C-alpha positions, 0 to 999 in steps of 0.5 A, a space after each residue: 496874319 502873321 507870317 511863320 517864319 520857317 526853317 527846314 520845313 521843305 527840302 530845299 531848306 532843310 540844311 543848316 543856313 551858311 553864312 559867309 566866313 570872310 573878315 568884316 572889311 567893307 567893300 566899295 560900294 557897288 563893286 565886287 569885293 576882293 578875297 577876304 572882303 565881306 560883302 556889305 552896303 555903305 549905307 551912306 555912299 551906297 545912296 551914290 553907289 547903289 550895289 548892283 543886285 540880280 533877282 531873278 524870277 522864282 521857279 516852283 516845284 510844280 505849278 499849282 493853283 492857289 487862291 492868289 494865283 498860279 505859283 509859277 506867276 507867284 514867283 514871278 511876283 514875289 521877284 518883282 516885289 523884292 526887286 521894287 523894294 531894294 532898289 526903292 531903298 536906293 541903296 541897290 541897282 537891279 542888274 537885267 535878270 531874264 536869266 531862267 533859273 529852274 528849281 534846282 539852281 535855287 540851292 545851286 547858283 550858276 555863279 559863273 553866269 551872273 558874274 558877267 551881268 556885273 551883279 554883285 548879290 544875287 537872290 534867288 528864291 522859289 514859291 510852293 504851294 503846300 498840302 495845308 493851303 498855305 504857300 512858302 516863299 523861300 529866300 535865299 542870297 548869294 555873294 556872286 564873287 566869293 560864290 557863298 549863300 550869305 543867308 536864307 529864309 523861309 515863309 509859310 503864309 496864307 496865299 492872300 498874304 503872298 506879298 508879305 513873304 517878298 517884303 520879308 524876303 527883301 528885308 533879309 538881303 537889305 538887312 544882311 548886306 546894310 547891317 540896318 534893321 528891316 522895315 519893307 514889311 510894313 503898313 502905313 495909315 493916312 488920311 486920304 483926301 479927295 475934292 475942292 480945297 473948301 470942301 474937302 473929303 478926308 477919309 482914313 485909309 490903309 496900306 502897305 508901305 509900298 502903296 498895295 493893299 490899299 484900303 479906306 477904313 472910314 466913309 468920309 462923312 466926319 473929317 479925320 486927322 493925325 492917324 496913329 498906330 498902337 504898338 501892337 497895330 491893332 488900333 489907330 488913335 486919330 481925330 475925328 469932327 464927328 457931329 462936329 466936335 472935334 475929340 479923340 477915337 480909337 478905331 479897331 482895325 480888326 472888328 472896325 469899331 470906334 471908341 470914343 477916348 475922352 468925352 470932353 466938352 473941349 476939342 482933344 487934339 494930336 493923340 499919339 499911343 505910349 510905347 506900351 499901348 497903355 496910354 495915349 497922350 493928347 492935347 485939349 484945348 480949354 480957355 485960349 490955351 491948350 495943354 498935354 494930357 495923358 489918358 489910359 488907352 481904355 478911357 478915365 480920367 486925363 492927368 495933364 503934363 503942361 502948364 505953359 500958356 499958349 499952345 502945346 501940342 503935337 506930343 510923342 513919346 521916346 522909344 523907352 517911354 521916359 520922355 515926351 518930346 512935343 511943340 510949344 509956342 510959349 516962347 513966342 513961336 512953335 519950338 521943340 520941347 522935351 519933358 520926362 514922361 511924368 510932365 517934369 523937366 520941360 525945356 526947349 531943345 530947338 533954336 535954329 532960325 524959323 519955327 519947328 513943329 510936328 516933332 517925332 521920335 525916331 524908333 531907334 531913339 538917336 534922333 527927332 524929326 520935324 517940321 521946319 517952317 521958315 520961307 516954307 515948309 521942311 522936313 529936318 532931323 535933330 539930336 534929342 538934345 537938339 544938337 546936329 539939326 539938319 534938313 532934309 527936304 526941300 519942297 514947297 510945303 514938306 510936313 507931318 514927318 513919320 519914321 519906317 521900323 528902323 529909323 533909317 526913312 522918313 515919309 511926309 507929305 508935301 503939298 503943291 503950291 496953290 493947288 492944295 494937293 498932297 501927296 505922300 513921299 519918303 526920304 532916306 536920313 541922308 536927304 536923298 532919295 526922295 520917292 513919292 509914294 503912290 496912293 489912289 487920291 491925294 494923301 497926308 498924316 502918315 503913320 508908318 506902322 511898327 514891323 508887322 508881326 
C-alpha cells in the first residue's frame, strides 16, 4: 500500500520543518562539526569512520492497540529498524540510546544529555494511532552539536505497513546526511533454493530489502530463474521450466496470475523490462545461436536486435532507455557490449583480463555492474564506455549483481566452494561493507526493486 506523506497532520508535525541554515562545509567523518559547519557524512571516508548517531525508542502520545500491536511497542520496533538500516549502510554507528524520551521531548531534545553520548546526530520520533485506523510514524533528525533540527517527516500508513514508516524514516535521515538517494524502503525478488545439488527446488520469493515480510510466489514444482521487476513493481518477468519448456512469463504480484510472454518452440531466457515498462528484452536460442529480441510487454511479434554468431544474452536497458548493455561471446569469450535500443551500433566495452558477464546498468546511469570470471567469480563495476573497471568482491563464486534504487549498493549471490549453497549478499560501491542478507533458505538471482511508491 502507498504510504501517504503527511506534513502537519498531527500536532507535532504542525509547524514548518526547520533546516540547518549553515554553510555547507563538510565535517570530518564521525566527528561533530565545528561552528558554522554542516552536519554531513562523507560517503567514502564514512565507511571507515561512521557517524555516531543516537536513535532512542519512539514514544506514543497514548498506548493504543492496533492490528500491528500496541503503539508503545511499535515505537521501540520502529527505532530498532531505523537503527538496523542506518548501521547496515556502514556509514553510521549507533550509540547507546537507552535514555527514555517522552512524547513532548520529541520536538524538544535534551541536547546536553545527547552530547555526552558522543552522538553527532539524533533521530527521534513517535508512533500514533489515528481515528481512521491508520498509524502515523513521525521522524525528526537533529544536529546534536549545533542544537538544530535538520529535517522532519511524517508517514501515515495502514498498521500492516508500519515497517515502511521505519524504512522511510531511515531513508529521510540517510538522504539528509549523505546527499545520496533513499533505498531502504524497497523490496527484493529472488530465487529461493532448497534440496540436494542435483535436485534443487527453485521458487520465486519476495521480501523487504532487509529480509523481512518474506513470502514465496511460486510453489517450486517448476524451476524458475532470473526474476526482474517491472518499473511499476506490479509485475515480475522471469524464466520458468513449466512443462519442461524454458520460456518467459510475467507474474502479477497483486493477483498472483502468470502469463506466457512469447509462445515460441525455442528456449527463451534472460528477460528484463524496459524503463517505461512497455517492452521486454530477452534472448532466444535458435539453431545453435542465441540472439537478443524485444517484444511488447503485452506479447506479440518480437523484433530481433542482434545477429552475431554465438551467445548474445543478459540484456539490460540504460535508465533512459536509449541503450542496451549485454554479454556476448562473439569475440571468443564472454564480454560486455553496448548497443542502441534499436540494435544499432553494437560495440564491445570490456577489455580487461578474464571474462565479463551479467551486466546491469546502474539506475543513476553512471556505472555498469557485472560478473568477472577468471580464477573465480567476482562482482565489479565499470563506466558505460568500459573505463575504470573496479572489482568489488572476492568470494569464490560471486555473481548476478543487482543495484539498489539509489545506485549506491549492489546485491549479488555468493555460492560456497564445494557446498553449492548460495546466499544473498550486498556490497557498497567502495567495495567495503559486505553484508549477508538473511533468507530462510538458500538464495540466488536477486533483483532489487525501485523505491516503493
